[in-house]
C-alpha positions in Angstrom: 26.2 35.0 -8.4 24.2 36.1 -5.4 22.0 38.4 -7.5 21.3 35.6 -9.9 20.3 33.3 -7.0 18.1 36.0 -5.6 16.4 36.5 -9.0 15.7 32.8 -9.3 14.3 32.6 -5.7 12.0 35.6 -6.5 10.9 33.9 -9.8 10.1 30.7 -7.9 8.1 32.7 -5.3 6.1 34.3 -8.2 5.5 30.9 -9.8 4.3 29.2 -6.6 2.2 32.3 -5.8 0.5 32.1 -9.2 0.1 28.3 -8.9 -1.5 28.6 -5.5 -4.2 31.0 -6.6 -4.7 29.1 -9.9 -5.3 25.9 -7.9 -7.6 27.8 -5.6 -9.5 29.2 -8.6 -9.7 25.7 -10.1 -11.4 24.3 -7.0 -14.0 27.1 -7.0 -14.5 26.7 -10.8 -15.0 22.9 -10.5 -17.5 23.3 -7.7 -19.5 26.3 -8.8 -18.2 27.4 -12.3 -17.5 30.8 -10.7 -14.4 32.3 -9.1 -14.6 34.9 -6.3 -13.2 38.3 -7.2 -11.1 38.4 -4.1 -9.0 35.6 -5.6 -7.9 37.8 -8.5 -7.4 40.8 -6.2 -4.9 38.9 -4.1 -3.3 37.1 -7.0 -2.8 40.3 -9.0 -1.6 42.4 -6.1 1.0 39.8 -4.9 2.1 39.2 -8.5 2.7 42.9 -9.2 4.6 43.4 -5.9 6.9 40.4 -6.6 7.4 41.5 -10.2 8.3 45.0 -9.1 10.9 43.5 -6.7 12.3 41.4 -9.6 12.5 44.4 -11.9 13.8 46.8 -9.3 16.5 48.0 -11.7 13.8 49.6 -13.9 12.3 53.0 -13.1 8.7 53.1 -12.0 7.6 54.5 -15.4 9.5 51.8 -17.3 8.1 49.0 -15.1 4.5 50.3 -15.5 4.9 50.5 -19.3 6.3 46.9 -19.4 3.3 45.8 -17.3 0.8 47.6 -19.5 2.4 46.1 -22.7 2.3 42.6 -21.1 -1.4 42.9 -20.2 -2.5 44.5 -23.5 -1.9 41.6 -26.0 -3.4 38.7 -24.1 -6.0 41.0 -22.6 -7.3 42.0 -26.1 -7.5 38.4 -27.3 -9.4 37.2 -24.2 -11.7 40.2 -24.4 -12.7 39.2 -27.9 -13.4 35.7 -26.6 -15.5 37.1 -23.8 -17.5 39.3 -26.2 -18.1 36.1 -28.3 -19.3 34.4 -25.2 -16.8 31.6 -25.6 -15.2 32.3 -22.2 -16.3 34.2 -19.1 -15.0 37.4 -17.4 -13.0 35.3 -14.9 -10.7 34.1 -17.8 -10.0 37.7 -18.6 -9.0 38.5 -15.0 -6.8 35.4 -14.7 -4.8 36.2 -17.8 -4.4 39.8 -16.6 -3.0 38.5 -13.3 -0.6 36.1 -15.0 0.6 38.8 -17.3 1.1 41.3 -14.5 3.0 38.6 -12.5 5.2 37.6 -15.4 5.6 40.5 -17.9 8.4 38.5 -19.4 9.2 34.8 -19.6 11.1 33.9 -16.4 14.8 33.2 -16.8 14.5 29.9 -15.0 11.9 28.6 -17.6 13.6 25.6 -19.4 11.6 26.2 -22.6 13.6 27.0 -25.7 11.9 30.3 -26.6 13.1 32.5 -29.4 14.7 35.8 -28.3 11.6 37.9 -29.0 9.3 35.6 -27.1 11.6 35.7 -24.0 10.7 39.4 -23.8 6.9 38.8 -23.9 4.6 37.8 -21.1 4.3 34.1 -20.1 0.5 34.7 -20.4 0.8 34.4 -24.2 2.0 30.8 -24.2 -0.4 30.0 -21.4 -3.2 31.3 -23.7 -2.1 29.3 -26.7 -1.6 26.2 -24.7 -5.1 26.6 -23.2 -6.6 26.9 -26.7 -4.6 23.8 -27.8 -6.0 21.8 -24.9 -9.5 23.0 -25.8 -8.9 21.7 -29.4 -7.9 18.4 -27.9 -11.1 18.3 -25.9 -13.1 19.0 -29.1 -11.4 16.3 -31.1 -12.1 13.8 -28.3 -15.7 14.9 -28.3 -16.0 14.6 -32.0 -14.5 11.1 -32.1 -16.9 10.0 -29.4 -19.9 11.3 -31.4 -18.6 9.7 -34.6 -18.4 6.3 -32.8 -22.0 6.8 -31.6 -23.0 7.6 -35.2 -21.3 4.5 -36.6 -23.0 2.4 -33.9 -26.3 3.6 -35.3 -27.3 5.5 -32.1 -30.1 8.1 -32.5 -28.5 11.5 -32.8 -31.8 13.3 -33.8 -30.1 15.0 -36.8 -33.1 14.2 -39.1 -35.4 16.2 -36.7 -33.2 19.3 -36.4 -33.8 22.4 -38.5 -30.1 23.2 -38.8 -27.4 23.4 -41.5 -24.7 20.9 -42.1 -22.2 23.3 -40.5 -24.3 23.6 -37.4 -24.5 19.8 -37.2 -20.7 19.7 -37.4 -20.5 22.2 -34.6 -22.7 19.9 -32.5 -20.4 17.0 -33.2 -17.3 18.8 -32.0 -18.8 20.8 -29.1 -21.8 18.8 -27.9 -23.0 15.5 -26.5 -26.3 13.7 -26.3 -27.5 13.4 -22.7 -30.7 12.1 -21.2 -33.1 15.0 -20.7 -33.8 14.0 -17.1 -30.1 14.2 -16.3 -29.9 17.6 -17.9 -32.6 18.8 -15.6 -30.8 17.5 -12.5 -27.3 18.8 -13.3 -26.9 22.6 -13.6 -23.6 22.4 -15.6 -25.2 21.0 -18.7 -26.0 23.8 -21.1 -28.7 22.8 -23.7 -27.8 23.6 -27.3 -31.3 23.2 -28.8 -34.6 25.0 -28.5 -38.1 24.8 -29.9 -38.8 27.9 -32.0 -42.1 28.2 -33.9 -42.5 24.5 -33.9 -39.0 23.8 -35.2 -36.0 22.5 -33.4 -33.1 24.9 -33.8 -29.7 25.6 -32.4 -29.6 28.1 -29.6 -27.6 31.3 -29.9 -23.9 30.4 -29.4 -23.3 30.6 -25.7 -21.6 28.2 -23.3 -22.2 30.2 -20.2 -24.6 28.7 -17.6 -26.0 32.2 -16.7 -27.1 32.8 -20.3 -29.5 29.9 -20.3 -32.9 31.5 -19.6 -35.9 29.4 -18.6 -34.0 26.1 -18.7 -37.0 24.2 -17.3 -39.4 25.6 -20.0 -36.8 24.9 -22.7 -36.4 21.3 -21.7 -40.1 20.9 -21.3 -40.7 22.0 -24.9 -38.0 19.6 -26.1 -39.7 16.7 -24.2 -43.1 17.6 -25.7 -41.4 17.5 -29.1 -40.5 13.9 -28.4 -36.8 14.3 -27.3 -35.7 11.7 -24.7 -32.1 13.0 -25.1 -30.9 16.5 -25.8 -27.7 18.0 -27.3 -25.8 19.8 -24.6 -22.4 21.1 -23.9 -20.7 20.9 -20.5 -19.8 24.2 -19.0 -16.1 23.2 -18.9 -14.3 24.5 -15.9 -11.5 26.4 -17.7 -9.4 27.2 -14.6 -7.9 23.7 -14.4 -7.0 23.9 -18.1 -5.4 27.3 -17.5 -3.5 26.0 -14.5 -2.1 23.1 -16.7 -1.4 25.5 -19.5 0.5 27.8 -17.1 2.8 25.0 -16.1 3.3 23.8 -19.7 4.2 27.4 -20.7 7.5 27.2 -18.9 8.5 24.4 -21.2 6.9 25.2 -24.5 4.3 27.2 -26.5 1.9 25.0 -28.4 1.7 27.6 -31.2 5.5 27.6 -31.7 5.6 23.8 -31.6 3.0 23.7 -34.4 4.9 26.3 -36.5 8.2 24.5 -36.1 6.5 21.2 -37.0 5.1 22.8 -40.2 8.5 24.3 -41.0 10.1 20.9 -40.7 7.5 19.2 -42.9 7.9 22.0 -45.6 11.7 21.7 -45.5 11.4 17.9 -45.8 9.3 18.3 -49.0 11.7 20.7 -50.7 
């Protein structure tokens, strides 16, 4: 009984430790869209120490192998997203820290996870929950743009030298903002550029640092007659990851969707 109580106390300490650093990272991300490396150094170090204390019954080799396995799966997924320039390097580091802190789903987590998932890192449901929240954001963005389209607002589609699919991508991931506002606020990332006299979609990148010569880019669009420009907001992902981390103790969005689909298919049979 005492050992179980101690285990739960250590798990709570790990949860609050992760939550503290995630909230700290969220504040930095909202203010500057960057997170200082020292945040991850402290978060990872404390997380590994607390994890080692929780899994003291394992040999050092077994513990390190469990940590490596926990980091590997979410690490590879996030690395692919980083290479696609859909997320930044900070997201890779935060999921490594979460995986290292929780190589397995905590025993105090009230979520009804299958046996196999209980032996996987909590970073995986955190990742799928984050992706789910991003899909929700895209759906809200698309609905907002459709409402503008139905109201007859100028979306400049007729002047864009882009495909139907690229227009669809603008609808789910972009918004029209006054060009003067885009110049003033650094977190707006322009999605269009003038290339050889044609208005085209920029290379897919939602990172602020990848926008070269923003002033010149906007100046060219203004000269082309654009009063508004399609942009995406450099969404601070740390708050979404923090929310996803908390949700992961209760459910995994991917498992919920799978169970829902199974229920629908069973009902049709």
